[in-house]
C-alpha positions in Angstrom: 20.8 69.6 67.7 20.2 66.6 69.6 16.6 66.9 68.9 17.4 67.0 65.2 19.8 64.1 65.5 17.2 62.2 67.5 14.6 63.0 64.9 17.1 62.1 62.2 17.8 58.9 64.0 14.1 58.1 64.3 13.6 59.0 60.6 16.6 56.8 59.7 15.2 54.0 61.9 11.7 54.4 60.4 13.2 54.5 56.9 15.3 51.4 57.6 12.2 49.7 59.1 10.1 50.6 56.1 12.9 49.5 53.8 13.2 46.2 55.7 9.5 45.8 55.6 9.4 46.5 51.9 12.2 44.1 51.3 10.4 41.5 53.3 7.1 42.2 51.4 8.9 42.0 48.1 10.6 38.7 49.0 7.2 37.3 50.1 5.5 38.6 46.9 8.5 37.2 44.9 8.2 33.8 46.6 4.5 33.8 46.1 5.0 34.6 42.4 7.7 31.9 42.1 5.4 29.4 43.7 2.5 30.4 41.3 4.9 30.3 38.4 6.2 26.9 39.4 2.6 25.6 40.0 1.6 26.9 36.5 4.7 25.4 35.0 4.0 22.0 36.6 0.4 22.1 35.5 1.4 23.0 32.0 4.0 20.2 31.9 1.4 17.8 33.2 -1.0 18.9 30.5 1.6 18.7 27.9 2.6 15.2 29.0 -1.1 14.1 29.0 -1.7 15.6 25.6 1.6 13.9 24.3 0.5 10.6 25.8 -3.0 10.9 24.3 -1.4 11.8 20.9 0.9 8.8 21.1 -2.0 6.5 22.0 -4.1 7.9 19.1 -1.1 7.7 16.7 -0.5 4.1 17.8 -4.2 3.2 17.3 -4.3 4.9 13.9 -1.1 3.1 12.9 -2.5 -0.2 14.0 -5.8 0.5 12.1 -3.8 1.4 9.0 -1.7 -1.8 9.2 -4.9 -3.9 9.6 -6.4 -2.1 6.6 -3.3 -2.6 4.5 -3.1 -6.3 5.5 -6.8 -6.7 4.5 -6.2 -4.9 1.2 -3.1 -7.0 0.5 -5.1 -10.2 1.3 -8.0 -9.1 -1.0 -5.7 -8.2 -3.8 -3.7 -11.4 -3.3 -6.9 -13.4 -3.7 -7.9 -11.4 -6.7 -4.5 -11.9 -8.3 -4.7 -15.6 -7.6 -8.3 -15.8 -9.0 -7.2 -13.9 -12.1 -4.1 -16.1 -12.5 -6.3 -19.2 -12.2 -8.8 -17.8 -14.7 -5.9 -17.0 -17.1 -4.5 -20.5 -16.8 -8.0 -22.0 -17.5 -8.4 -19.7 -20.5 -4.9 -20.6 -21.8 -5.6 -24.3 -21.3 -8.9 -24.0 -23.1 -7.2 -22.1 -26.0 -4.4 -24.7 -26.2 -7.0 -27.6 -26.2 -9.0 -25.7 -28.9 -5.9 -25.1 -30.9 -4.9 -28.7 -30.7 -8.4 -29.8 -31.8 -8.3 -27.3 -34.7 -4.9 -28.5 -35.7 -6.1 -32.1 -35.6 -9.1 -31.3 -37.7 -6.9 -29.4 -40.2 -4.5 -32.4 -40.3 -7.3 -34.9 -40.9 -8.9 -32.7 -43.5 -5.5 -32.3 -45.2 -4.9 -36.1 -45.1 -8.4 -36.7 -46.5 -7.7 -34.2 -49.3 -4.4 -35.7 -50.1 -6.0 -39.2 -50.1 -8.7 -38.0 -52.5 -6.2 -36.3 -54.7 -4.1 -39.5 -54.8 -7.1 -41.5 -55.6 -8.0 -39.1 -58.5 -4.4 -39.3 -59.8 -4.5 -43.1 -59.6 -7.8 -43.2 -61.4 -6.5 -40.8 -64.0 -3.3 -42.9 -64.4 -5.4 -46.1 -64.6 -7.7 -44.5 -67.3 -4.6 -43.3 -69.1 -3.0 -46.7 -69.0 -6.2 -48.4 -70.2 -6.5 -45.9 -73.0 -2.8 -46.5 -73.8 -3.5 -50.3 -73.8 -6.5 -49.8 -76.1 -4.5 -47.6 -78.5 -1.7 -50.1 -78.4 -4.1 -53.0 -79.3 -5.5 -50.9 -82.1 -2.1 -50.2 -83.4 -1.0 -53.9 -83.2 -4.2 -55.0 -84.9 
């Protein structure tokens, strides 16, 4: 039996040695995988950070460009509004001046017409008075 126990002991020792070796190999493989995983994770995080930074730079650039365009558009429209406002004021001023001139012409025309009408009335009254005087002299004679 001692041979069997020695063989069993050798088998147990071999099994233990294989088990230890497998455990050691598994730990080494596990450590290697962890290192590769950590390396891949670090690279991914670095790439994500780079992409995020590039995105932020691009976003900032586009935002600045948009603000410049908006400022230019606002300036252009401000000038257009000012030009249109000035044009409107000139037109309004011209219309007021034209209206005043027309009103003055109408007033002068009306005054002339009133003066002519008064002159006609006076002439008519003078003729009527002369006729009255003639008729009165005829009646007195």
